[in-house]
Legacy VTK file of the C-alpha trace (Angstrom):
# vtk DataFile Version 3.0
C-alpha trace
ASCII
DATASET POLYDATA
POINTS 154 float
-0.465 21.130 12.694
-2.361 17.785 12.901
-5.978 17.985 14.322
-8.002 15.039 14.829
-11.881 15.613 13.618
-14.613 13.403 14.325
-17.308 12.775 12.082
-20.779 12.117 12.974
-24.434 11.288 11.214
-26.450 13.809 11.702
-30.070 14.322 11.259
-30.677 13.009 7.878
-27.988 12.105 5.106
-25.325 14.489 6.673
-22.091 14.619 8.242
-21.202 16.355 11.214
-17.141 17.385 11.402
-16.036 18.832 14.754
-12.457 19.186 15.804
-11.518 17.691 19.028
-8.925 20.190 20.006
-10.939 23.620 18.847
-14.640 22.235 19.482
-15.989 25.759 17.944
-14.224 23.935 14.509
-17.750 22.508 12.944
-18.840 22.046 9.595
-21.371 19.164 7.672
-21.428 17.863 4.504
-23.495 15.025 2.602
-20.062 13.046 2.090
-17.625 12.152 4.314
-14.532 12.786 1.957
-15.605 16.759 2.271
-13.999 17.080 5.580
-10.566 17.086 4.033
-12.028 20.044 2.348
-14.116 21.917 4.808
-12.429 21.314 8.328
-8.954 23.185 7.348
-10.721 26.459 6.773
-12.769 26.104 9.908
-9.980 25.407 12.012
-7.943 28.015 10.685
-10.895 30.029 11.526
-11.286 29.050 15.306
-7.561 28.200 15.909
-6.064 31.521 14.134
-3.415 29.351 12.088
-2.549 29.100 8.702
-5.318 27.065 6.531
-2.394 25.457 4.646
-0.832 24.022 7.856
-3.629 22.575 9.159
-4.075 18.665 8.626
-6.786 16.223 9.432
-6.869 13.162 11.119
-10.295 11.731 10.400
-12.383 9.801 13.215
-15.633 8.542 12.145
-17.827 7.662 15.388
-19.416 4.623 14.430
-21.668 1.896 16.718
-18.868 0.040 18.718
-19.893 -3.601 16.633
-19.238 -1.723 13.165
-16.046 -0.142 14.363
-14.894 -3.526 15.604
-15.564 -4.777 12.565
-13.834 -2.380 10.887
-10.730 -2.585 12.825
-10.686 -6.256 12.318
-11.005 -5.782 8.401
-8.150 -3.432 8.642
-6.020 -5.524 10.672
-7.147 -8.573 8.277
-5.827 -6.258 5.092
-2.633 -5.433 6.581
-2.075 -9.280 7.724
-2.289 -9.851 4.258
-0.299 -7.477 2.940
2.384 -8.524 5.137
2.011 -12.358 3.665
1.972 -10.899 -0.300
5.281 -9.617 0.916
6.273 -12.230 2.183
5.194 -14.361 -0.767
6.852 -12.514 -2.948
10.126 -12.635 -1.557
10.348 -16.345 -0.793
9.152 -16.719 -4.483
11.778 -14.605 -6.397
14.639 -16.184 -4.146
12.810 -20.136 -4.811
12.740 -19.080 -8.669
16.267 -17.641 -8.474
17.628 -20.772 -6.670
15.932 -23.560 -9.238
17.063 -22.123 -12.057
20.562 -20.848 -10.801
21.480 -23.376 -8.224
20.082 -26.055 -9.571
20.425 -25.626 -12.886
16.737 -26.297 -14.137
14.873 -24.226 -16.678
12.594 -21.798 -16.589
9.951 -23.914 -17.551
10.707 -26.937 -14.905
11.101 -24.512 -12.142
7.653 -22.923 -13.489
5.889 -26.331 -12.823
7.283 -26.641 -9.341
6.046 -23.276 -8.433
2.960 -23.882 -10.397
3.183 -20.249 -12.151
4.192 -19.458 -15.973
7.719 -19.804 -17.030
6.895 -16.062 -17.936
6.198 -15.522 -14.349
9.341 -17.435 -13.636
11.482 -14.792 -15.513
9.584 -11.856 -13.811
10.441 -13.607 -10.797
14.572 -14.083 -11.039
14.500 -10.325 -13.240
12.791 -8.875 -9.897
15.549 -11.239 -7.625
18.240 -9.192 -9.396
17.152 -5.937 -9.288
16.702 -6.566 -5.230
20.265 -7.850 -5.282
22.030 -5.099 -7.494
19.894 -1.481 -7.362
19.518 0.306 -10.216
22.787 2.113 -11.163
24.794 -0.451 -10.587
27.240 -1.909 -13.699
26.471 -5.257 -15.157
29.277 -7.708 -13.658
31.947 -8.096 -16.377
31.172 -9.934 -19.250
27.507 -10.072 -18.454
24.870 -9.518 -20.946
22.265 -6.888 -19.808
18.634 -6.228 -21.855
17.637 -7.623 -24.915
20.737 -9.413 -25.229
20.226 -11.291 -22.183
19.178 -14.873 -22.471
15.988 -15.993 -22.008
14.333 -18.874 -20.229
12.820 -21.563 -21.711
8.629 -21.351 -22.385
6.247 -23.760 -22.847
LINES 1 155
154 0 1 2 3 4 5 6 7 8 9 10 11 12 13 14 15 16 17 18 19 20 21 22 23 24 25 26 27 28 29 30 31 32 33 34 35 36 37 38 39 40 41 42 43 44 45 46 47 48 49 50 51 52 53 54 55 56 57 58 59 60 61 62 63 64 65 66 67 68 69 70 71 72 73 74 75 76 77 78 79 80 81 82 83 84 85 86 87 88 89 90 91 92 93 94 95 96 97 98 99 100 101 102 103 104 105 106 107 108 109 110 111 112 113 114 115 116 117 118 119 120 121 122 123 124 125 126 127 128 129 130 131 132 133 134 135 136 137 138 139 140 141 142 143 144 145 146 147 148 149 150 151 152 153
């Protein structure tokens, strides 16, 4: 079962942990990460549940200005992650189409995409893996592995 544990700075350099669902489950430590080691035992004792069944959701209690900043930072990281995923998808598609549809060399595709020819080779290989998941046989007559043709290198 999942339990919410708040963590507040106590007197001195310690964090005080308290379970919201079972307020009698309390512990403290100098390190915030210790919550996952200390609180399952405290919650299990107070709630009379198996310690192995306890999952912790940590909620640090911070000043509002810092909490807002942390939320904005997390949102920015999440947005960056989505943009990186999209950039990767677009780069794979562009490299593949430049070489296969336009008939360009790997070196020319690299110059257009502003990456190395080796990166173009990786992007095209990744694009093929996305199209042809592992375990599917190669197309008839297609060379695979080390026998596959290589792209021009500069």
